[in-house]
N, C-alpha and C positions, 0 to 999 in steps of 0.2 A: 794312093799306090795300091793296087790289089795284086795279092800273091794266091794264086791257085794251085791246089794240090789235087791231081787226079790221081786215085788209087784203086788198086783190085781188092774189092769187098771179099768176093768168094776165096780170095787168096790169104785172106787174114791179115792184110797190109794197113787195115785201120788204125791200129794203134801206133803204127810207125807214122802215119799221116798226122795223128793228133799230137804226137810228141813234136814233130816238125813244126807244126801249127803253134803249139804252146810256146816254143822257143823263140819264134818270129814274134808272136805278140808279146812275150816278155821283152824282147829287145826293143821293138819298133811300135808296140802299140800307141804309144802317145805321139809317135811321129806321122800319124794318119795312115798306116799301114794296115789293111785289113787281110783276112786270110779265109778263103772259101775252099771247103773241102767238097770234092765231087767224086763219089761212088762210080767205079768202073769195072772192068773184068778183063780177062785175058793177061794178067800179069802186069799191068799197067802200074807206073808209078812216076809221073811225070809233074814237074814244077814249073810254073809260069809266072813271071813277073810282068803285070799290064799287058798279059796275052802275048807274050814273047816266052817261047820255052827256053828255060834255062838249065834244066836236066830232064834228062830222059832215061830210066832204067833200061828200057830196050837197046838204046845206042850205047850205054856205058856199060852194060852188062854188070851193073851193081847198083846198090841203092846209094844216095847222096848222102856225104858227110853233112851234118847239120851247118857246120860251118862254112862249108862252100856256098851254101844257099843264103847264109847270113851276109857273107861276103858280096853276093850278087845284088840282095836287096839294098845293102848298105851303098854300094857302088850307084846303083840308080838313084837312091835317094840323094847322094852328093851332087849328082849330074843334074838332078831337077832343081836343087837349092842354087846351083851355079848359074842357072838361067835367068 
């Protein structure tokens, strides 16, 4: 499972992306979850799980809480295991 965090580098969102990536890897790193950080621009902070957007700062008008991303990853892991 791949989690991708696209963040606005000029906006200084890199540390937020790194913190989120570290939390995901600490929780799921041994479960086959990888995290890719992708620098972007224009205020972007989007999170994808297996190429499906699970959070958009633009749409939500806020940054994600780490727990809500953890829950999305966990939900998808459980679905994959149930198959």
